[in-house]
N, C-alpha and C positions, 0 to 999 in steps of 0.2 A: 972629898976625891974627886979629882979633876977629871972630868969627860964633856961628850956633847950635851950643848945645852938641852933641856927638857920643855918638851913639846906638849902641850895641854891637847889631851886629846878630844876634850870639849869644844875647844875653839875653833870654830867653823869658818869665821868671819874671813873674806878673802882679803889677799894682800892690796894693799892700794892700786888704783890703775896710773901709772907713770903719766903725767901731762901730755907727753911725747909719744905715746902707745895710738896704733893706728888701730881702728874696730875689729880689722881682723888678726889681728895679732895675738897671739895666747898671751894670756897676763896670767899668773902664777900655775902657770900649767893648766889652765880653763879655757876653752874656747866660748866666743861669747855667741850667743844665737844670732845665725844669718837673717842678714839684712836683706828685704824683696826688690829686687831690682828690675826695672823696665823691658822692654825689647830695645836692641840696640837699632837704631836706623842709620842703612848704609848710606855713606856719602853719595853713593849713587843714584841715590832715591831723591835727594836735594835737588838735582837735575833733571831725573828722568821723570820723577812725580810730577811736576807742574806742566812738563809737555805732554804727559800723557792725558792731562785733565784738560788741558789747551783741544786735543786731537778729538776728544771724545765730545767736549762743544761744539768744535765745528763738525763733526759727525752729526750731530743732533739737530744743529741750524740745517744742515743739509738736507735732513731727512723731511723736515716740516717747511722748510721756506720756499714759497712760489720761485719758479725758475721761467727767463722770458724762450719757452718755449711752449707748443701745441702739439698735442696728441692726435692722428688721425685715426680713428679703427673701423672698423665696417659696423654699420648700423642694421636698420631694418629695410624689408623691402615689404611695401604694403599695397595691398589691393585696393587700387584706386576706386571703380567704379562704386561701391558700397558708401565710400565716400560722398558721394554727388547726389544733392538733391537739387530736382528742377520743376517749379510750379508755375501757374498762370499767375500775371499780376492781376490785381484787382481790376474784372472788367473786361480782362483778355481774355485770348483763345487758351484754350487748354493745349501745352504742348505734348509732341509726341514722347514720347518713354519709353526705351525698349531695356526692363531693369534684367537682373537676372545673371550675369555674366561678373567674372572675378578674373581675368586673364591679366590686365594689365598689373603693372607693378610700380611704383615709384621710389625710389632709394633713398634711403640717407645716410650720412657720416655721424659716427660719433665721437664727438668733441670735448678734448680734456685739458685744462690746463695744470699739467700735473705740479709735486711738489718735489723736488732735493730728487731723490735718485729716481725716483720713480720715472723719469722721463727715461734714464738710461735702461730702467729694468723693460719699458715696453719696447724698445728695440728689440729685444731677444725676439719677439714674436715679427715674422717678415713680411705679416698682412698690415702691422700700424705704421703710419710715418712721422717723424719727429722731425718738425721744424721750425725755427726760429718765429715767437707769435709777432714780431713787430709786421710783417707784409700781412698776417690776417687783419691784427688792430689797428694799424695808422695811427692816428693819434686819437682814436677811440679808447674808453676802456672796455672792459669787456661786459659790463652792463650795456652801454653806451651801442656796441658793437653786436649784442644779443636783441635790443629794441631794433636795431635799424633792419637786423637783416628779418624781422618778424614783418617790418613794413616792406621787405624784396618780396616776402612771402604774399603778404595781401596782393601786391602789384603782380606778380605772378599768376595768380588766381583770374584777378581779371581778365590780363591779358588773353590768357588761353581763353575763358569763356567767348569773348569779343571773336578769337579766331576760329575757335569750334565752330558758334552760332553763326557767323557769313560764311563757311563751309557747308553745312546744310540749309542755306538759305534763307537765315535771317538779315536782317540789318540791323547796324548797333551804331549807334552815332558816338561821336568822341569829339570832346571839347578840351580845351587848354587851360588849366587854372593857376599855372605858375610855373618856374624853373625848377628842376630836382635838383640839388648837389650830390651828384652820385660819387663823387671820388674827389680828392684836395691833394695837393702839393704841401708837405710837412714845412719844408724849405723855406716857403712864402711866407710874408709876413702877414697874411690876414687868415693865416691857418688856425692861431688860438681863440678866435673870432668865430670859426663856423664849425660845423659839424656833418659826416655825408648823411646822407638823409634830410638837412634843412631845403624848406621849398622857398627860394625869394617871390616875394608877392610885390614887391614894388622898389624901384631904383630909382632915387634922386625926387621923390616925390610923385613917379609916373607909374602907373599899374604895370607889373609883369605878368604877362599871361602864357608866356612861350619862353623858350632856352633863348631862340633869337632876340627876341625882348630885352633880356639881361646883358646879351652880347654887344649890342648895339647901343646900350647905354656905357657900356664899359669902354668901347671904342670912342667915345664921346669925350673921355678922358685923357688926360697926357701920365705917360709914367712919373711916379711921386706923389701922384694927388690920392684924393680920399674917393669914395665913393658911399653913398648914404644908401644902406640898406635894410627894409622891412622884411623879415621871414617867419616862417612858422616852422615850429623846430618839435620834433617827435617828444611825445610822452609830455611837453610844456604847452602848457593852457596859457591861450593870448599870443602874442606876435609880440615878436623881438626886434629890438632896432640896433645897428651896428653900424660903426663907422669903418669901412675896413679900407686899408690900403693898397695903390696898387703898384706893379713895379714892371718894367719894360720887358716885353716879350723877348726870348733870345733869339728869336728867328726873325724876327723883325723889330728893328732900331726904330723908336719912339711909336711906339706901338703898348699901349697900356695892357696891361693883365693881369686877373685876380687869382691864378693860380686853380683852379677848380673844373671838374669835368659836368657837363648841364644834359639834362632833359628836358622834356617837357613832361608835366603832371597832368595825366589826363583824368577826365570826368566822363562814363560812360554813361550810356541811356540803355539800357542792355530789355529788349521787347519781353522776357519772363525773367523770372527770378531762380537765380542760379546760386549754389551753397556747395562750396567744399569743405568739408570740416578737417583740413591739415593739423587739426592739437596744435601743440607748440612747437611745430617744426619750423624751422626760417629758411630763408635763402631762397633765390630764384632759380633753382635747378630741376624742379617739377614740373617745369612747364610744358613741358611736350608731350610730357606723362598726363598732365591732367586733359591740355588738347584732346589728347587723343582718346582718351576715356570719355569727355563730355561727347565727341563725335562719335562715337560708339554706343552711348546711353540717348544721343538725339536723333539717331536712324537705323533702319530697318538692316538685318545682316549682324554677322559677326568678324567685326575687326581683324581676329586674330586668329580663326581658324577654330576653337577652343585650343589653341595652345598657350602655355603662360611666358607671357614677354616682359622684360624688363625693359625701361626706357629713364633717359636720363639726359639733361638737355634745355636751358633757357627755350623761350620761345618769344620773338618780337611781331609785332603788331602786323609786321607783312609773312608772316608765317615762317621768317628762317630760323634757323636753331643755331644757340649760341654754347660757348665752351661752358664747362663747369670743374669742380675742383673735387680732389679724392674720388677718382675714376677708379681705380685699383681698389680700394677699398669699398664702392658699391658693385663690383664684379663680383668679389666673394661674398655680398650680402645676397646678391641675384641666384648667385650658384647655391647658397645654401637654402633658397626658398624654392629652389627645383626648376628656374627659369630654363629655358631653351633657346631661347633669341634675347640678344640683348642691343637696344639701339642706342647707340653714343654720338656726340658732336665728331665730325671729321678730325677735328685738333686732338680728341684723345683718343681715337681710334687703338694707334698701335700701342699706346698704356693698358688699354681695355684686355686686346689680345694675349701680350705678355700675361697679365695677371690671371684670363682665363685659363689657359694651359691647354686647351683644347677639353674642357671642359662646358664650355656651350658656345653657339656661333655668335658674333659678333658683326653687328652691320651699321657701319658708317651713314651720317647723314647731317645734309646742310639745310634742310628746309622740311615743310608738313608736306608737300606732295612726295619727297623722297622717302620721307616714314611712310605714310601710307603705300608705296609702292613696295618698299619691304616690307611690310604685312604680307600684302597680296602673295607677293612672290612667297612668304609663310606659309600659303594657305588659307590667306583670311578672304574677305568678302569684300568687295570692293563698295566705295562707299555712294549711296545714293540718299538724295534729297526727299524727305519724309513726304508722303502725300497731303496736299492742302496746306 
């Protein structure tokens, strides 16, 4: 009998897979196991992904890379008198010393060289000042600037000792031992050979004892010539010889110029030993504070009348007071320490008053006499020479 073909129920072998079948097609009515797939990557990622990675790299670089800025922040207000030690020299007369008062404060500014976005973050505090670092460093590295500022502190203490000792009746002999480069113009061709703080001790084979000696040696040349200098450099043992090019003075045709600012390097013969422990603080801005504190220690009476007085300003050998930097930050430091009076150079009086906002009295001074008069008006005693 004819009918449907017989199928062996025991024959379970699958039908052969057609060569043209895809893996996901049903073959013989049975679906093959699913093949795992990876996540699909959007075409957008091929463009956005690399851009995002670049952005992350840029941000990371900004966070850690040094930037050409400097941040000035309020520093400390330190009592000066405890830092001072005055002793007799060997075989000398014991000096008068009036100890125990801690009313005069010298002020510091905290300086940071920020990395990346820190410079922006520091601007959020209006007591801080963020400014380009180049005007502060000039041609120096931060390490060279640090060494130079420590030398300025040493010079400031010596000047303060000289002025204070003479004010209370001592005589201090001063001689010059060279011409110090206090600043230089980086656009001049001699700038790469010189550093602020270098002391020139010889020019064209002749000794240099004063700034005038070096100026005369430069004038003996014509623009375009070179001058042979021997100098002593901060942090370097021994002397350095340089062959420095000269250019024409832009204000005086035919006159040679090196492109530096100079002052004499003084050597003092103090009648007593004076030590001021300024720690690792650099710069010349505590000169007036040191001078007043030394006068207070070396003379009877109380210069401040028991009031806490903050002081800033450089001191010169003639008693004149010069401007300093960071007055706004120093004002905040003085207020934090409880000062009731702040003596500042005239050039920075308005900045100090603006920063004080009535929280302490500010007085402007141009010289030592004016500073002593301001203290006397505030209740201090006049300066008297010690007996003997």
